[in-house]
Structure formats: C-alpha cells, structure tokens
PQR file with spaces between the fields and no chain letter, atoms N, CA, C, O and H, PARSE charges and radii, in Angstrom:
ATOM       1  N    UNK     1      33.207   11.499   -3.958 -0.4000 1.5000
ATOM       2  CA   UNK     1      32.307   10.841   -3.024 -0.0000 2.0000
ATOM       3  C    UNK     1      31.151   11.774   -2.711  0.5500 1.7000
ATOM       4  O    UNK     1      31.374   12.953   -2.437 -0.5500 1.4000
ATOM       5  N    UNK     2      29.941   11.283   -2.743 -0.4000 1.5000
ATOM       6  CA   UNK     2      28.766   12.097   -2.502 -0.0000 2.0000
ATOM       7  C    UNK     2      28.423   12.195   -1.019  0.5500 1.7000
ATOM       8  O    UNK     2      27.809   13.174   -0.595 -0.5500 1.4000
ATOM       9  H    UNK     2      29.759   10.325   -2.966  0.4000 1.0000
ATOM      10  N    UNK     3      28.805   11.211   -0.232 -0.4000 1.5000
ATOM      11  CA   UNK     3      28.553   11.238    1.205 -0.0000 2.0000
ATOM      12  C    UNK     3      29.879   11.500    1.909  0.5500 1.7000
ATOM      13  O    UNK     3      30.845   10.762    1.715 -0.5500 1.4000
ATOM      14  H    UNK     3      29.304   10.415   -0.576  0.4000 1.0000
ATOM      15  N    UNK     4      29.925   12.544    2.722 -0.4000 1.5000
ATOM      16  CA   UNK     4      31.149   12.797    3.483 -0.0000 2.0000
ATOM      17  C    UNK     4      30.876   12.556    4.963  0.5500 1.7000
ATOM      18  O    UNK     4      29.759   12.742    5.445 -0.5500 1.4000
ATOM      19  H    UNK     4      29.140   13.143    2.880  0.4000 1.0000
ATOM      20  N    UNK     5      31.909   12.143    5.662 -0.4000 1.5000
ATOM      21  CA   UNK     5      31.815   11.809    7.078 -0.0000 2.0000
ATOM      22  C    UNK     5      32.472   12.934    7.876  0.5500 1.7000
ATOM      23  O    UNK     5      33.641   13.254    7.660 -0.5500 1.4000
ATOM      24  H    UNK     5      32.817   11.992    5.270  0.4000 1.0000
ATOM      25  N    UNK     6      31.732   13.520    8.777 -0.4000 1.5000
ATOM      26  CA   UNK     6      32.195   14.666    9.564 -0.0000 2.0000
ATOM      27  C    UNK     6      32.646   14.258   10.965  0.5500 1.7000
ATOM      28  O    UNK     6      32.466   15.004   11.927 -0.5500 1.4000
ATOM      29  H    UNK     6      30.783   13.260    8.952  0.4000 1.0000
ATOM      30  N    UNK     7      33.231   13.072   11.069 -0.4000 1.5000
ATOM      31  CA   UNK     7      33.632   12.549   12.370 -0.0000 2.0000
ATOM      32  C    UNK     7      34.704   13.407   13.030  0.5500 1.7000
ATOM      33  O    UNK     7      34.662   13.618   14.242 -0.5500 1.4000
ATOM      34  H    UNK     7      33.378   12.465   10.287  0.4000 1.0000
ATOM      35  N    UNK     8      35.659   13.904   12.256 -0.4000 1.5000
ATOM      36  CA   UNK     8      36.711   14.759   12.825 -0.0000 2.0000
ATOM      37  C    UNK     8      36.118   15.987   13.508  0.5500 1.7000
ATOM      38  O    UNK     8      36.516   16.347   14.617 -0.5500 1.4000
ATOM      39  H    UNK     8      35.693   13.732   11.271  0.4000 1.0000
ATOM      40  N    UNK     9      35.169   16.621   12.840 -0.4000 1.5000
ATOM      41  CA   UNK     9      34.543   17.816   13.404 -0.0000 2.0000
ATOM      42  C    UNK     9      33.807   17.500   14.702  0.5500 1.7000
ATOM      43  O    UNK     9      33.906   18.249   15.674 -0.5500 1.4000
ATOM      44  H    UNK     9      34.846   16.330   11.940  0.4000 1.0000
ATOM      45  N    UNK    10      33.071   16.393   14.716 -0.4000 1.5000
ATOM      46  CA   UNK    10      32.316   16.016   15.906 -0.0000 2.0000
ATOM      47  C    UNK    10      33.239   15.634   17.058  0.5500 1.7000
ATOM      48  O    UNK    10      32.968   15.962   18.213 -0.5500 1.4000
ATOM      49  H    UNK    10      32.991   15.785   13.926  0.4000 1.0000
ATOM      50  N    UNK    11      34.328   14.940   16.740 -0.4000 1.5000
ATOM      51  CA   UNK    11      35.297   14.591   17.782 -0.0000 2.0000
ATOM      52  C    UNK    11      35.902   15.861   18.375  0.5500 1.7000
ATOM      53  O    UNK    11      36.045   15.974   19.592 -0.5500 1.4000
ATOM      54  H    UNK    11      34.549   14.673   15.801  0.4000 1.0000
ATOM      55  N    UNK    12      36.254   16.802   17.526 -0.4000 1.5000
ATOM      56  CA   UNK    12      36.831   18.062   17.992 -0.0000 2.0000
ATOM      57  C    UNK    12      35.833   18.810   18.877  0.5500 1.7000
ATOM      58  O    UNK    12      36.193   19.295   19.950 -0.5500 1.4000
ATOM      59  H    UNK    12      36.138   16.710   16.537  0.4000 1.0000
ATOM      60  N    UNK    13      34.588   18.902   18.429 -0.4000 1.5000
ATOM      61  CA   UNK    13      33.552   19.603   19.188 -0.0000 2.0000
ATOM      62  C    UNK    13      33.328   18.982   20.560  0.5500 1.7000
ATOM      63  O    UNK    13      33.004   19.681   21.520 -0.5500 1.4000
ATOM      64  H    UNK    13      34.296   18.508   17.558  0.4000 1.0000
ATOM      65  N    UNK    14      33.502   17.657   20.649 -0.4000 1.5000
ATOM      66  CA   UNK    14      33.276   16.938   21.905 -0.0000 2.0000
ATOM      67  C    UNK    14      34.568   16.714   22.692  0.5500 1.7000
ATOM      68  O    UNK    14      34.560   16.066   23.739 -0.5500 1.4000
ATOM      69  H    UNK    14      33.765   17.089   19.869  0.4000 1.0000
ATOM      70  N    UNK    15      35.678   17.255   22.180 -0.4000 1.5000
ATOM      71  CA   UNK    15      36.988   17.111   22.832 -0.0000 2.0000
ATOM      72  C    UNK    15      37.273   15.633   23.156  0.5500 1.7000
ATOM      73  O    UNK    15      37.613   15.266   24.280 -0.5500 1.4000
ATOM      74  H    UNK    15      35.684   17.782   21.330  0.4000 1.0000
ATOM      75  N    UNK    16      37.116   14.816   22.114 -0.4000 1.5000
ATOM      76  CA   UNK    16      37.283   13.373   22.272 -0.0000 2.0000
ATOM      77  C    UNK    16      38.244   12.867   21.200  0.5500 1.7000
ATOM      78  O    UNK    16      38.271   13.390   20.086 -0.5500 1.4000
ATOM      79  H    UNK    16      36.840   15.114   21.201  0.4000 1.0000
ATOM      80  N    UNK    17      39.022   11.860   21.537 -0.4000 1.5000
ATOM      81  CA   UNK    17      39.924   11.264   20.553 -0.0000 2.0000
ATOM      82  C    UNK    17      39.221   10.110   19.853  0.5500 1.7000
ATOM      83  O    UNK    17      38.216    9.587   20.335 -0.5500 1.4000
ATOM      84  H    UNK    17      39.000   11.435   22.442  0.4000 1.0000
ATOM      85  N    UNK    18      39.763    9.730   18.724 -0.4000 1.5000
ATOM      86  CA   UNK    18      39.239    8.590   17.990 -0.0000 2.0000
ATOM      87  C    UNK    18      39.353    7.322   18.826  0.5500 1.7000
ATOM      88  O    UNK    18      38.456    6.478   18.813 -0.5500 1.4000
ATOM      89  H    UNK    18      40.579   10.155   18.333  0.4000 1.0000
ATOM      90  N    UNK    19      40.451    7.192   19.548 -0.4000 1.5000
ATOM      91  CA   UNK    19      40.666    6.033   20.417 -0.0000 2.0000
ATOM      92  C    UNK    19      39.606    5.967   21.512  0.5500 1.7000
ATOM      93  O    UNK    19      39.060    4.899   21.792 -0.5500 1.4000
ATOM      94  H    UNK    19      41.179    7.877   19.559  0.4000 1.0000
ATOM      95  N    UNK    20      39.320    7.101   22.124 -0.4000 1.5000
ATOM      96  CA   UNK    20      38.313    7.139   23.182 -0.0000 2.0000
ATOM      97  C    UNK    20      36.937    6.774   22.641  0.5500 1.7000
ATOM      98  O    UNK    20      36.196    6.027   23.281 -0.5500 1.4000
ATOM      99  H    UNK    20      39.764    7.968   21.897  0.4000 1.0000
ATOM     100  N    UNK    21      36.590    7.297   21.468 -0.4000 1.5000
ATOM     101  CA   UNK    21      35.297    6.971   20.872 -0.0000 2.0000
ATOM     102  C    UNK    21      35.214    5.487   20.538  0.5500 1.7000
ATOM     103  O    UNK    21      34.182    4.855   20.767 -0.5500 1.4000
ATOM     104  H    UNK    21      37.191    7.904   20.948  0.4000 1.0000
ATOM     105  N    UNK    22      36.293    4.928   19.999 -0.4000 1.5000
ATOM     106  CA   UNK    22      36.314    3.501   19.663 -0.0000 2.0000
ATOM     107  C    UNK    22      36.039    2.653   20.904  0.5500 1.7000
ATOM     108  O    UNK    22      35.282    1.684   20.845 -0.5500 1.4000
ATOM     109  H    UNK    22      37.131    5.441   19.813  0.4000 1.0000
ATOM     110  N    UNK    23      36.654    3.020   22.021 -0.4000 1.5000
ATOM     111  CA   UNK    23      36.447    2.265   23.264 -0.0000 2.0000
ATOM     112  C    UNK    23      35.009    2.393   23.753  0.5500 1.7000
ATOM     113  O    UNK    23      34.407    1.410   24.185 -0.5500 1.4000
ATOM     114  H    UNK    23      37.269    3.807   22.069  0.4000 1.0000
ATOM     115  N    UNK    24      34.463    3.593   23.685 -0.4000 1.5000
ATOM     116  CA   UNK    24      33.096    3.828   24.164 -0.0000 2.0000
ATOM     117  C    UNK    24      32.048    3.128   23.300  0.5500 1.7000
ATOM     118  O    UNK    24      31.036    2.644   23.807 -0.5500 1.4000
ATOM     119  H    UNK    24      34.952    4.392   23.334  0.4000 1.0000
ATOM     120  N    UNK    25      32.302    3.079   21.994 -0.4000 1.5000
ATOM     121  CA   UNK    25      31.339    2.507   21.061 -0.0000 2.0000
ATOM     122  C    UNK    25      31.497    0.988   20.954  0.5500 1.7000
ATOM     123  O    UNK    25      30.547    0.284   20.611 -0.5500 1.4000
ATOM     124  H    UNK    25      33.124    3.472   21.583  0.4000 1.0000
ATOM     125  N    UNK    26      32.695    0.491   21.247 -0.4000 1.5000
ATOM     126  CA   UNK    26      32.931   -0.942   21.137 -0.0000 2.0000
ATOM     127  C    UNK    26      33.238   -1.366   19.716  0.5500 1.7000
ATOM     128  O    UNK    26      32.810   -2.430   19.271 -0.5500 1.4000
ATOM     129  H    UNK    26      33.467    1.063   21.525  0.4000 1.0000
ATOM     130  N    UNK    27      33.983   -0.531   19.002 -0.4000 1.5000
ATOM     131  CA   UNK    27      34.388   -0.818   17.629 -0.0000 2.0000
ATOM     132  C    UNK    27      35.909   -0.695   17.589  0.5500 1.7000
ATOM     133  O    UNK    27      36.497    0.061   18.364 -0.5500 1.4000
ATOM     134  H    UNK    27      34.331    0.334   19.363  0.4000 1.0000
ATOM     135  N    UNK    28      36.536   -1.430   16.696 -0.4000 1.5000
ATOM     136  CA   UNK    28      37.994   -1.360   16.640 -0.0000 2.0000
ATOM     137  C    UNK    28      38.420    0.010   16.121  0.5500 1.7000
ATOM     138  O    UNK    28      37.701    0.652   15.355 -0.5500 1.4000
ATOM     139  H    UNK    28      36.059   -2.044   16.067  0.4000 1.0000
ATOM     140  N    UNK    29      39.582    0.437   16.545 -0.4000 1.5000
ATOM     141  CA   UNK    29      40.140    1.704   16.090 -0.0000 2.0000
ATOM     142  C    UNK    29      40.321    1.687   14.576  0.5500 1.7000
ATOM     143  O    UNK    29      40.099    2.700   13.912 -0.5500 1.4000
ATOM     144  H    UNK    29      40.166   -0.084   17.167  0.4000 1.0000
ATOM     145  N    UNK    30      40.721    0.546   14.031 -0.4000 1.5000
ATOM     146  CA   UNK    30      40.917    0.420   12.582 -0.0000 2.0000
ATOM     147  C    UNK    30      39.609    0.646   11.826  0.5500 1.7000
ATOM     148  O    UNK    30      39.588    1.369   10.830 -0.5500 1.4000
ATOM     149  H    UNK    30      40.901   -0.277   14.571  0.4000 1.0000
ATOM     150  N    UNK    31      38.523    0.037   12.288 -0.4000 1.5000
ATOM     151  CA   UNK    31      37.237    0.202   11.609 -0.0000 2.0000
ATOM     152  C    UNK    31      36.713    1.629   11.738  0.5500 1.7000
ATOM     153  O    UNK    31      36.129    2.166   10.796 -0.5500 1.4000
ATOM     154  H    UNK    31      38.540   -0.551   13.097  0.4000 1.0000
ATOM     155  N    UNK    32      36.919    2.241   12.897 -0.4000 1.5000
ATOM     156  CA   UNK    32      36.487    3.616   13.080 -0.0000 2.0000
ATOM     157  C    UNK    32      37.310    4.557   12.205  0.5500 1.7000
ATOM     158  O    UNK    32      36.787    5.545   11.690 -0.5500 1.4000
ATOM     159  H    UNK    32      37.393    1.806   13.662  0.4000 1.0000
ATOM     160  N    UNK    33      38.570    4.257   12.042 -0.4000 1.5000
ATOM     161  CA   UNK    33      39.439    5.052   11.178 -0.0000 2.0000
ATOM     162  C    UNK    33      38.997    4.959    9.720  0.5500 1.7000
ATOM     163  O    UNK    33      39.028    5.954    8.996 -0.5500 1.4000
ATOM     164  H    UNK    33      38.995    3.455   12.461  0.4000 1.0000
ATOM     165  N    UNK    34      38.588    3.771    9.289 -0.4000 1.5000
ATOM     166  CA   UNK    34      38.073    3.588    7.927 -0.0000 2.0000
ATOM     167  C    UNK    34      36.830    4.446    7.720  0.5500 1.7000
ATOM     168  O    UNK    34      36.661    5.053    6.662 -0.5500 1.4000
ATOM     169  H    UNK    34      38.563    2.962    9.877  0.4000 1.0000
ATOM     170  N    UNK    35      35.970    4.498    8.714 -0.4000 1.5000
ATOM     171  CA   UNK    35      34.783    5.342    8.629 -0.0000 2.0000
ATOM     172  C    UNK    35      35.181    6.814    8.572  0.5500 1.7000
ATOM     173  O    UNK    35      34.653    7.576    7.761 -0.5500 1.4000
ATOM     174  H    UNK    35      36.107    4.005    9.573  0.4000 1.0000
ATOM     175  N    UNK    36      36.106    7.204    9.428 -0.4000 1.5000
ATOM     176  CA   UNK    36      36.533    8.602    9.511 -0.0000 2.0000
ATOM     177  C    UNK    36      37.122    9.103    8.196  0.5500 1.7000
ATOM     178  O    UNK    36      36.889   10.247    7.805 -0.5500 1.4000
ATOM     179  H    UNK    36      36.535    6.585   10.087  0.4000 1.0000
ATOM     180  N    UNK    37      37.873    8.265    7.526 -0.4000 1.5000
ATOM     181  CA   UNK    37      38.514    8.682    6.279 -0.0000 2.0000
ATOM     182  C    UNK    37      37.587    8.603    5.068  0.5500 1.7000
ATOM     183  O    UNK    37      37.974    8.972    3.960 -0.5500 1.4000
ATOM     184  H    UNK    37      38.063    7.336    7.843  0.4000 1.0000
ATOM     185  N    UNK    38      36.363    8.122    5.284 -0.4000 1.5000
ATOM     186  CA   UNK    38      35.402    8.042    4.194 -0.0000 2.0000
ATOM     187  C    UNK    38      35.581    6.835    3.304  0.5500 1.7000
ATOM     188  O    UNK    38      35.016    6.785    2.211 -0.5500 1.4000
ATOM     189  H    UNK    38      36.048    7.823    6.185  0.4000 1.0000
ATOM     190  N    UNK    39      36.355    5.863    3.749 -0.4000 1.5000
ATOM     191  CA   UNK    39      36.614    4.665    2.939 -0.0000 2.0000
ATOM     192  C    UNK    39      35.639    3.527    3.234  0.5500 1.7000
ATOM     193  O    UNK    39      35.677    2.492    2.568 -0.5500 1.4000
ATOM     194  H    UNK    39      36.813    5.904    4.636  0.4000 1.0000
ATOM     195  N    UNK    40      34.773    3.709    4.216 -0.4000 1.5000
ATOM     196  CA   UNK    40      33.807    2.670    4.568 -0.0000 2.0000
ATOM     197  C    UNK    40      32.749    2.558    3.477  0.5500 1.7000
ATOM     198  O    UNK    40      32.312    3.564    2.918 -0.5500 1.4000
ATOM     199  H    UNK    40      34.742    4.550    4.757  0.4000 1.0000
ATOM     200  N    UNK    41      32.349    1.348    3.184 -0.4000 1.5000
ATOM     201  CA   UNK    41      31.306    1.097    2.186 -0.0000 2.0000
ATOM     202  C    UNK    41      29.921    1.055    2.836  0.5500 1.7000
ATOM     203  O    UNK    41      28.906    1.235    2.163 -0.5500 1.4000
ATOM     204  H    UNK    41      32.704    0.531    3.638  0.4000 1.0000
ATOM     205  N    UNK    42      29.891    0.814    4.155 -0.4000 1.5000
ATOM     206  CA   UNK    42      28.620    0.689    4.863 -0.0000 2.0000
ATOM     207  C    UNK    42      28.856    0.948    6.344  0.5500 1.7000
ATOM     208  O    UNK    42      29.989    0.913    6.824 -0.5500 1.4000
ATOM     209  H    UNK    42      30.716    0.667    4.701  0.4000 1.0000
ATOM     210  N    UNK    43      27.763    1.210    7.061 -0.4000 1.5000
ATOM     211  CA   UNK    43      27.819    1.338    8.513 -0.0000 2.0000
ATOM     212  C    UNK    43      26.554    0.707    9.076  0.5500 1.7000
ATOM     213  O    UNK    43      25.455    0.929    8.567 -0.5500 1.4000
ATOM     214  H    UNK    43      26.843    1.238    6.671  0.4000 1.0000
ATOM     215  N    UNK    44      26.720   -0.070   10.117 -0.4000 1.5000
ATOM     216  CA   UNK    44      25.559   -0.696   10.755 -0.0000 2.0000
ATOM     217  C    UNK    44      24.793    0.364   11.542  0.5500 1.7000
ATOM     218  O    UNK    44      25.380    1.279   12.119 -0.5500 1.4000
ATOM     219  H    UNK    44      27.613   -0.250   10.531  0.4000 1.0000
ATOM     220  N    UNK    45      23.481    0.220   11.551 -0.4000 1.5000
ATOM     221  CA   UNK    45      22.665    1.154   12.316 -0.0000 2.0000
ATOM     222  C    UNK    45      23.044    1.140   13.789  0.5500 1.7000
ATOM     223  O    UNK    45      23.010    2.183   14.444 -0.5500 1.4000
ATOM     224  H    UNK    45      23.004   -0.524   11.082  0.4000 1.0000
ATOM     225  N    UNK    46      23.403   -0.021   14.321 -0.4000 1.5000
ATOM     226  CA   UNK    46      23.780   -0.100   15.733 -0.0000 2.0000
ATOM     227  C    UNK    46      25.061    0.691   16.000  0.5500 1.7000
ATOM     228  O    UNK    46      25.205    1.306   17.056 -0.5500 1.4000
ATOM     229  H    UNK    46      23.431   -0.868   13.789  0.4000 1.0000
ATOM     230  N    UNK    47      25.990    0.675   15.041 -0.4000 1.5000
ATOM     231  CA   UNK    47      27.221    1.454   15.177 -0.0000 2.0000
ATOM     232  C    UNK    47      26.918    2.941   15.062  0.5500 1.7000
ATOM     233  O    UNK    47      27.428    3.745   15.842 -0.5500 1.4000
ATOM     234  H    UNK    47      25.873    0.176   14.183  0.4000 1.0000
ATOM     235  N    UNK    48      26.092    3.305   14.096 -0.4000 1.5000
ATOM     236  CA   UNK    48      25.699    4.698   13.919 -0.0000 2.0000
ATOM     237  C    UNK    48      24.990    5.219   15.166  0.5500 1.7000
ATOM     238  O    UNK    48      25.235    6.341   15.609 -0.5500 1.4000
ATOM     239  H    UNK    48      25.678    2.652   13.462  0.4000 1.0000
ATOM     240  N    UNK    49      24.118    4.400   15.719 -0.4000 1.5000
ATOM     241  CA   UNK    49      23.393    4.762   16.932 -0.0000 2.0000
ATOM     242  C    UNK    49      24.352    4.987   18.099  0.5500 1.7000
ATOM     243  O    UNK    49      24.206    5.954   18.847 -0.5500 1.4000
ATOM     244  H    UNK    49      23.918    3.489   15.359  0.4000 1.0000
ATOM     245  N    UNK    50      25.322    4.105   18.252 -0.4000 1.5000
ATOM     246  CA   UNK    50      26.284    4.230   19.354 -0.0000 2.0000
ATOM     247  C    UNK    50      27.163    5.470   19.193  0.5500 1.7000
ATOM     248  O    UNK    50      27.450    6.158   20.172 -0.5500 1.4000
ATOM     249  H    UNK    50      25.441    3.320   17.644  0.4000 1.0000
ATOM     250  N    UNK    51      27.589    5.755   17.965 -0.4000 1.5000
ATOM     251  CA   UNK    51      28.401    6.950   17.717 -0.0000 2.0000
ATOM     252  C    UNK    51      27.592    8.200   18.032  0.5500 1.7000
ATOM     253  O    UNK    51      28.087    9.114   18.693 -0.5500 1.4000
ATOM     254  H    UNK    51      27.355    5.196   17.169  0.4000 1.0000
ATOM     255  N    UNK    52      26.358    8.243   17.566 -0.4000 1.5000
ATOM     256  CA   UNK    52      25.505    9.405   17.826 -0.0000 2.0000
ATOM     257  C    UNK    52      25.234    9.575   19.318  0.5500 1.7000
ATOM     258  O    UNK    52      25.183   10.698   19.819 -0.5500 1.4000
ATOM     259  H    UNK    52      25.956    7.501   17.029  0.4000 1.0000
ATOM     260  N    UNK    53      25.061    8.473   20.018 -0.4000 1.5000
ATOM     261  CA   UNK    53      24.838    8.544   21.464 -0.0000 2.0000
ATOM     262  C    UNK    53      26.052    9.143   22.161  0.5500 1.7000
ATOM     263  O    UNK    53      25.911   10.033   23.000 -0.5500 1.4000
ATOM     264  H    UNK    53      25.102    7.561   19.611  0.4000 1.0000
ATOM     265  N    UNK    54      27.243    8.661   21.818 -0.4000 1.5000
ATOM     266  CA   UNK    54      28.465    9.119   22.486 -0.0000 2.0000
ATOM     267  C    UNK    54      28.844   10.550   22.116  0.5500 1.7000
ATOM     268  O    UNK    54      29.416   11.275   22.930 -0.5500 1.4000
ATOM     269  H    UNK    54      27.358    7.938   21.136  0.4000 1.0000
ATOM     270  N    UNK    55      28.524   10.956   20.884 -0.4000 1.5000
ATOM     271  CA   UNK    55      28.879   12.302   20.438 -0.0000 2.0000
ATOM     272  C    UNK    55      27.710   13.283   20.556  0.5500 1.7000
ATOM     273  O    UNK    55      27.818   14.450   20.179 -0.5500 1.4000
ATOM     274  H    UNK    55      28.059   10.368   20.223  0.4000 1.0000
ATOM     275  N    UNK    56      26.591   12.782   21.087 -0.4000 1.5000
ATOM     276  CA   UNK    56      25.403   13.611   21.290 -0.0000 2.0000
ATOM     277  C    UNK    56      25.030   14.349   19.994  0.5500 1.7000
ATOM     278  O    UNK    56      24.915   15.574   19.967 -0.5500 1.4000
ATOM     279  H    UNK    56      26.502   11.834   21.393  0.4000 1.0000
ATOM     280  N    UNK    57      24.846   13.568   18.931 -0.4000 1.5000
ATOM     281  CA   UNK    57      24.545   14.160   17.627 -0.0000 2.0000
ATOM     282  C    UNK    57      23.476   13.349   16.917  0.5500 1.7000
ATOM     283  O    UNK    57      23.045   12.302   17.399 -0.5500 1.4000
ATOM     284  H    UNK    57      24.939   12.573   18.953  0.4000 1.0000
ATOM     285  N    UNK    58      23.062   13.843   15.780 -0.4000 1.5000
ATOM     286  CA   UNK    58      22.119   13.159   14.909 -0.0000 2.0000
ATOM     287  C    UNK    58      22.893   12.545   13.745  0.5500 1.7000
ATOM     288  O    UNK    58      23.984   13.019   13.425 -0.5500 1.4000
ATOM     289  H    UNK    58      23.412   14.694   15.388  0.4000 1.0000
ATOM     290  N    UNK    59      22.358   11.500   13.099 -0.4000 1.5000
ATOM     291  CA   UNK    59      23.048   10.910   11.952 -0.0000 2.0000
ATOM     292  C    UNK    59      23.400   11.936   10.873  0.5500 1.7000
ATOM     293  O    UNK    59      24.440   11.823   10.223 -0.5500 1.4000
ATOM     294  H    UNK    59      21.472   11.115   13.358  0.4000 1.0000
ATOM     295  N    UNK    60      22.541   12.928   10.683 -0.4000 1.5000
ATOM     296  CA   UNK    60      22.791   13.967    9.693 -0.0000 2.0000
ATOM     297  C    UNK    60      23.955   14.879   10.051  0.5500 1.7000
ATOM     298  O    UNK    60      24.492   15.569    9.184 -0.5500 1.4000
ATOM     299  H    UNK    60      21.696   13.019   11.210  0.4000 1.0000
ATOM     300  N    UNK    61      24.349   14.890   11.321 -0.4000 1.5000
ATOM     301  CA   UNK    61      25.525   15.655   11.733 -0.0000 2.0000
ATOM     302  C    UNK    61      26.800   14.911   11.351  0.5500 1.7000
ATOM     303  O    UNK    61      27.844   15.522   11.121 -0.5500 1.4000
ATOM     304  H    UNK    61      23.913   14.330   12.025  0.4000 1.0000
ATOM     305  N    UNK    62      26.706   13.602   11.287 -0.4000 1.5000
ATOM     306  CA   UNK    62      27.860   12.744   11.005 -0.0000 2.0000
ATOM     307  C    UNK    62      28.033   12.490    9.509  0.5500 1.7000
ATOM     308  O    UNK    62      29.150   12.528    8.993 -0.5500 1.4000
ATOM     309  H    UNK    62      25.858   13.104   11.474  0.4000 1.0000
ATOM     310  N    UNK    63      26.927   12.231    8.819 -0.4000 1.5000
ATOM     311  CA   UNK    63      26.954   11.905    7.392 -0.0000 2.0000
ATOM     312  C    UNK    63      26.275   13.020    6.613  0.5500 1.7000
ATOM     313  O    UNK    63      25.120   13.354    6.876 -0.5500 1.4000
ATOM     314  H    UNK    63      26.019   12.199    9.238  0.4000 1.0000
ATOM     315  N    UNK    64      26.994   13.597    5.652 -0.4000 1.5000
ATOM     316  CA   UNK    64      26.471   14.738    4.899 -0.0000 2.0000
ATOM     317  C    UNK    64      26.555   14.429    3.407  0.5500 1.7000
ATOM     318  O    UNK    64      27.595   13.999    2.908 -0.5500 1.4000
ATOM     319  H    UNK    64      27.932   13.325    5.438  0.4000 1.0000
ATOM     320  N    UNK    65      25.441   14.654    2.699 -0.4000 1.5000
ATOM     321  CA   UNK    65      25.427   14.479    1.255 -0.0000 2.0000
ATOM     322  C    UNK    65      25.950   15.743    0.594  0.5500 1.7000
ATOM     323  O    UNK    65      25.498   16.847    0.897 -0.5500 1.4000
ATOM     324  H    UNK    65      24.596   15.003    3.104  0.4000 1.0000
ATOM     325  N    UNK    66      26.901   15.574   -0.308 -0.4000 1.5000
ATOM     326  CA   UNK    66      27.454   16.696   -1.045 -0.0000 2.0000
ATOM     327  C    UNK    66      27.367   16.406   -2.539  0.5500 1.7000
ATOM     328  O    UNK    66      27.774   15.339   -2.997 -0.5500 1.4000
ATOM     329  H    UNK    66      27.268   14.677   -0.554  0.4000 1.0000
ATOM     330  N    UNK    67      26.846   17.338   -3.273 -0.4000 1.5000
ATOM     331  CA   UNK    67      26.733   17.195   -4.729 -0.0000 2.0000
ATOM     332  C    UNK    67      28.126   17.060   -5.335  0.5500 1.7000
ATOM     333  O    UNK    67      29.068   17.734   -4.919 -0.5500 1.4000
ATOM     334  H    UNK    67      26.515   18.205   -2.901  0.4000 1.0000
ATOM     335  N    UNK    68      28.237   16.189   -6.311 -0.4000 1.5000
ATOM     336  CA   UNK    68      29.499   16.010   -7.031 -0.0000 2.0000
ATOM     337  C    UNK    68      29.303   16.595   -8.416  0.5500 1.7000
ATOM     338  O    UNK    68      28.424   16.169   -9.166 -0.5500 1.4000
ATOM     339  H    UNK    68      27.472   15.642   -6.650  0.4000 1.0000
ATOM     340  N    UNK    69      30.131   17.575   -8.748 -0.4000 1.5000
ATOM     341  CA   UNK    69      30.008   18.178  -10.074 -0.0000 2.0000
ATOM     342  C    UNK    69      30.626   17.261  -11.110  0.5500 1.7000
ATOM     343  O    UNK    69      31.729   16.749  -10.921 -0.5500 1.4000
ATOM     344  H    UNK    69      30.844   17.921   -8.138  0.4000 1.0000
ATOM     345  N    UNK    70      29.921   17.059  -12.191 -0.4000 1.5000
ATOM     346  CA   UNK    70      30.448   16.209  -13.271 -0.0000 2.0000
ATOM     347  C    UNK    70      30.905   17.099  -14.413  0.5500 1.7000
ATOM     348  O    UNK    70      30.105   17.651  -15.168 -0.5500 1.4000
ATOM     349  H    UNK    70      29.025   17.476  -12.345  0.4000 1.0000
ATOM     350  N    UNK    71      32.190   17.215  -14.508 -0.4000 1.5000
ATOM     351  CA   UNK    71      32.668   18.018  -15.600 -0.0000 2.0000
ATOM     352  C    UNK    71      33.941   18.622  -15.357  0.5500 1.7000
ATOM     353  O    UNK    71      34.460   19.335  -16.216 -0.5500 1.4000
ATOM     354  H    UNK    71      32.841   16.766  -13.895  0.4000 1.0000
C-alpha cells in the first residue's frame, strides 16, 4: 500500500481511544476501524476534516505516502 494511515499514532499522542474519536466525529466504530487498519478505499473530506479537528492535526499527519519498492 502506498498510502498509510497514522491514526494509531495520532490517537496515542492525543490520549484518545478509537471509540472516543468515533463518538466525537460521528462515524461508526467499524468504519473508523477500517480506516485505521488501512483497508478503506476512500474517505470523505467531511470525515477527514472532523478527524483532523478532533485530533488537532493536518491531513498530512494522518495520511502518509510511502514508496513501494518493486522487486
């Protein structure tokens, strides 16, 4: 995967649980878990905005592009 999700790190830095973030953002725990594990195919800008607001971060703190070596 070329895009990795750093949600665990941000939750740890903010001393927040996934459940607490789900409640604050208004997204189901299941959908937030899919995002956290990197299995999400897409994210709505409104969801990204709400996560960044609650975790006091920028989108680039949450989503990171990583080169994938082919070989």
